[in-house]
N, C-alpha and C positions, 0 to 999 in steps of 0.2 A: 706519573701514572695516568696521564690524561686519557689514554686509550682504554685503560682498564675500567675507567668509570662507566663505560658502556655496559659493564656487567656489574650492576649495583650490589649484588649479593656477595660476589668475590671480593669486590673492592672494600666493602664494608668489613668483611673478615680480615683482610690485610690490614685495614686501618686500626681495627681493634686490637690486633696482635701488635702492631707498632706502638700503640699506647701501652699495652700491657708490659712490653719490654722497657719502655722508657720509664714507667712509673713503678716498676717492681725491682726487688734485689734479686738477681739471679744467682743462685748459689749451687745449682746442680753442677757437680764437679766435671761433667762431660759436655758442658755447653759454655759458650763464650760469644762475644760479639765480634763478627768479622768487619774488616774495614769497608768503607764505601767503595774503595777501589775493587775489593773482592766482590762486593755485591754487584758492582757494575759489570765486571767481567761475568759473573754467574748469569746475568740477564742479557747477555749480548747475542748478536746474531749468529755466533759460533754454534748455538744450539740447533741450527737449521741443518747442519752438515752431518751426514753419514760418513764415518771415517774407519770402517772395520779394517783391521790389520795394524801394522806397524808403520812407522815413519819411512817413507820412500817405498812402501810395499802395501799400499791400500787396495781395496777391492771396489773402489769407486773412483771416478775421476774428479778433479777439482779440489784436491785436497793440499794443494802446495802451501797455502797459508795456514791451514790446520796443522801441517807439519812444523811450520815455524814456531807456533804456540806451544805445541807439545814438546818440541825440542827444548824450548826455553825451560819449561817445567822440569824435564829430565835432567838437563845440565845443571840447573840451580840446585836441585835436589842432591845431585852428585856432590856438588861443591859444599853444600850446607852440611851433609852428614859424612862426607868422605867415603861414599859408597861406590863399589866397582861397577854395579848395574842397578838401574831403577826402572820400574814400571809404574806409570802414573795413571793407568786406565781403570783401576778397580773403582766401582761406584761407591764402596764403603769398605769399613774395616773388616766387617764379616766376610765380605766378597773377596778381600785381599787374602783372609785366612783360608777360605774355601779354595782359592787358586793355589796356595801353597800346599794344602793337602793333596790336591789333584796332581800336582807336579811331582811330589815326593813319596806319595803313599799308593797303595792299592786298597780297594774296599776290604775291610776286615783287618788291616794292619792296626797296630797298637800305637796309641798316643799316651804320653804322660803329661798331664797339665794340672794347674791349680784348681781345686774344687771351687765350683761357683759359689756355694755356700760359705766359703772361707776367703773370698776375694777374687776368684776367677771371673771368667767371662763366658757368657752363654755359648759362644762359638767355639769353645775350647773343649768340647765334649759332653755338654749336657744332653740328658736322654730326651729332652724336648726338641733339641736342635738337629740339623742335618749332620752335624759333626759326630753326635753321639749315635746316630742311627746308622751311618755308613761305616764308621770305624769303631774298633774296640778302644776303650778308654780306661785308663788308670789314673787315680788322682793322688796328688799330695796336697797337704794343707798347711796349717800353721801350728806351732807348739801351743799346747793348751795354756801354759803359763805365761810365756812371753807374747803369744799372738803374733809372732813373726815366723818366717820360714826357717825351718831346722834343716840345714843342708845335709847334714849326715842322715837325717830320716829320708830325704829325697833320694839320695844315694842308695839307700837300703831298698826303697820301693822300686827304683829303677833296675837295680840288679835282680830283684824278685820278678819284675814284670817284663823286662826286656823290650822296652819300646822302640819303635823306629824313629819316633820324633818326640822331642821333649820341648814343651813350651814354657817359656818364662814370661810373665807379665800377666796383668789382670784388670779387673775394673774397679776393685775397692780394696786395694792394698796400699796403705799410707806410707810404707817404708821403702828405703832404696833397695834395689835388687843387685846381688853380686853375680854378674855374668860370668866372671871368670870361673867361679865355683860350679856354676851350671854347665860351662863348657867342659870341665873336668868330668862331671858326672856323665854328660853326653858321650864324652870319648871312652869313659870306662865301660859303657854298655854298646858302644858302636852305634850310637843314634845321632841323628842330625838335631842341631839346636836351632829353634825358632823363637825369636823374641817378638812379642806384641807390644809395641811401645805406644800404643794409640794415646794413652793418658798422658805419658810423661815426655813425649817427643820434644816439646818446647824446652823442657828442662835439660834434655840431652843437648840440644843446639847452644844452650847457654853454659854448658859444661857444669851443671848443678845437679846432675844425676849421672850415675856410671854409664858410660858409653857401650852399647852392645855391639858395635860394628867390629871390633878386633875379635869377637868371640863367636858370634852367631853366623850360622850358615845362610839364614834368611831372616829378615826383620819385616813385619807388617805395621802398618800405622794408619791413622786417620789424619786429616788435615784441620779438622776443627779441634775442640779441646784446648790444650795449652798453645797449639800452633796458631790458633785464632784465625783460621782460614775457613774455606767453604766445607760443607758437608761432603766428604769424599775419603777415599783410601788411596794407598800407595804401597809398594813392595820394594825393599832394598834386598839385594842378595850378592853373593860371591859370583864372579864372572863365569865359573864353571856351571852355575845353575841358570844363567841368563836365559838360554833358549828354552829349557824346560818351564821356566816361570812365564815367559811371554806366551808360550803356547797353551799353558793352562789358563791364563786370563782370556785370551782369544786364539783359537775357537772354543777353548775348553769350557768356560762359564759364562761368558758374555758375547753379545753381538758388538754393536756400535758403541763405542765409548762417548761419554758426555764431555764434548770438547770445550763447551762453555765452562763447565766446572774445572776442567784441565787448565784452561787458561787462568781461572781464578786460583788454582793451585800454584801456578807460576808466580802470580802476584803475591800470594802468601809466602812462598819460599823467598822471594826478593825481600819482602818486609821483615822476614826472620833474619836476614844478613845484616840488618841495620844495627849499629852499636846500641840503639835505644832498646832493642829486643832483649838483650841480656839484662839490662837494668829492669825492664819489665818483669822478667822471670825471677830476678831476685827479690822484687817486691811481692810477686806471687807467693813465694816460699815464706818471706817475712810475715806476710798477711796471714797465711795458714798457721804459722807458729803462734802468732798473737792470739788469733782466734781460738786455737786449741787451748792455750794457756788461760784465756778468759772463761772458757767453759769448764775447765777443771777447777778454777777458782770459784765457780758457781756451784761446785759439788757434782758435776758431771763426770762420767767415766767414758774414756775413749778407747777404742780398740787399739791395742799395742801401747797404750799410754800416751799417744800423741801422733806426730806426723814428722816425715822428712820431705814431704812433697807438697802438692796443691790440694790434696784432698784429706778429709777427716772423716772417720767413721764413729758416730756417737752412739753410745749405748743408751737404751731407754728403759732398761729393766727395772731400775730403782723407781722410776716414776709411774710404773704399771701403765705405761702408754704403749700402744702399738705404733709402728712405723707409719701406718697409713693414717692414723689419727694425727700423729705429730706433723706429718706432711700437710694435712688439711688445716690444722691449727695455724701454721705459719703462712700457708697460701692465702688464707683469709685476710692476712694484712699486707700481702704483697711480697712475701719472703718465699722463694721457691727453692725447694729441696726435693730429695727423693728418698723414699723408704728403701731400706736394704737389709739383707740378712747380715747377722754378725756371726763370727765364729762359734760353732756349737750352739746355734740357735735353737730354742725349744719352740718357736713359733714358726709359722708357715710362711712361704715367700710372698704370699699375697697380702700378708700383715705381719712383717717381721718385727724384730726387737731393736732394729737400728735405723739410723738416719745418715745419710751421706751428704756431706757438705763440701763445697769447693770455692776457691778464691779466684780463679781466673777472670770470670766476668766482672767481679767487683773491682779487680786491679786494673782491668781495661777501662773502667769508668775513671780511674785515677784515685781511687781510695787507698789509704795507707793504714798504718798501725792504729792510729786514733779512731778510725772508723770501725776497725775490727773489734776493738774493745766495746764500742757502742752496740755493734750488731751482736756480739757474743752475749752482752748482758741483755739485750732485747730478746734474742732467742730463748735465753734461760728464763727470763721473766714470763714469757708467754707459755712455755712448756710446763712450768711449775704452777702457773695460775690460768690454766686454759679455759676455765669457766667464768673468769672475770671480765665482764663486758668493758669496764672502765679501762683496764690494762690493754685490752685489744684496741680500743679507740686511741688510746695514747701512742700505742705502737704504729698504728696506721699513720698518724701524724709525723712520727719520727722517721718513718720509711719515705713518706713524702718530702720531708725536709732533705734527706740524704740523696734522693734521686734528683731533686731540684738543683742541689749543690754540686752533683756529679752527673751531669746530663750525658746522654749518648745520642749520636745521630742528630746533632743540632740543627743542621741545615738539610736534613733529609725530610722531603715533604711529598706525600703521595696525594 
C-alpha cells in the first residue's frame, strides 16, 4: 500500500482495521476472512473496466479479458454447485434477491418468507426494506416450543395466503432446512421456490447441509460468510429461468458489474473445490457444536437448544441483559458478535434479547474444539460478571494469547 500512504487519513483507517481484525476474535456469523488471493483479485485493475451486459454481449469495447475472468467464475460456480445456470454479477445477496423478485414477480404479488424476528432476513419482506414496500408479504416462523420450522404450519399459511414465491433460508436460523418439504409446499400452492443460502453455502458445498439444487427454482447466495470469499452475491437457477434472471440483474437493477469482485469470486469458487475445504467446513460445524455445548454447560439457553450449522443464537433473558449491552461487553475485550432478535422477543430490534455467534472466522484462523471451550467459558464469564474489571482484564489477555497463537494475514503488510 505504498501509494495509499499519500492519503494519510485513509491509510491510517485501513491500518487500524487490519490491526483490529488481527487482534480480535471475529464471531459474527456472517463474516469471515478472505484469502490473500481473494484480496489481491478484489484490488486488481479489473475494477477499471465497465462491462455492462453479458459475456460476449457487452455494451463497451475492450472486454475480452473481462469475459475470460467472468466465464471462469460462472463455470466454476456451475461445477461447484451443480447448477444449470449462474449469474455472478449481483453486488450483494440483497441485490441477488431483488433481481429474483424482479424476474419472477410483479409489484403487489405475494411472497411467503420467514419472519425477520424469528430468523429471516431483511430482504425477505421486512416493512423497512424494498421487498416489503413493493410486494405483499406473508410470514411463517418457528414453533413456540421447539423454536424450529413447523412445515405443517408453513403449508397451512401457504394454502391460506396463496403466494407466488416461497423463500426458504434466513440469517439467524441455526438448524438445517428441509428443501424437499418446502418444494412440496410450493408445488401444492403453485408457487416458485427460492432458497437464500447466503449463510450456509459453504456447508452445502461440503455436503454438510441439505442441497437446495434439486428442489429450488432459483437460489441466491453471497460469496463471503461460509464460502470465505469476497463480499458479493450470485444467483443459481434452472435453465428455463436463465434469460429472465440475467435481464433482471442487467439492465433490471444494476449497471456495470464489479469485475474485480467477480474475479475474486472465481478465486473463491476454486478454493472451495479443494479437498481441504470440506475438512474446513467439518471443523466449522464441530466448533459450533462444542461452543454451543460449552455455553449450555455454563447455564445459557440457546434458541432451538443448539445448532446444526455454523451459527448459534444465544438467549440473554435470564441475565437481564440486552443484546446491545452484551455485544458491547464482549467487544471491549476484542470479541466481536452481534445483537439479534430471538423468536417471540419482547424487546425491540435495536436492543433485542439475543446474541448471534458464529464459528467460520475462528475456524479460518485454525482454531478447533479446545479453543471453542476456552472462548465459550470466556464469553460466559464476561456476560455473567460484566461489571468486574479484573475479569475483563483477564479476558483481554486471553484474547491476545489466542490471536497470537492463531494469526491471520501473517505476511500482509500495508
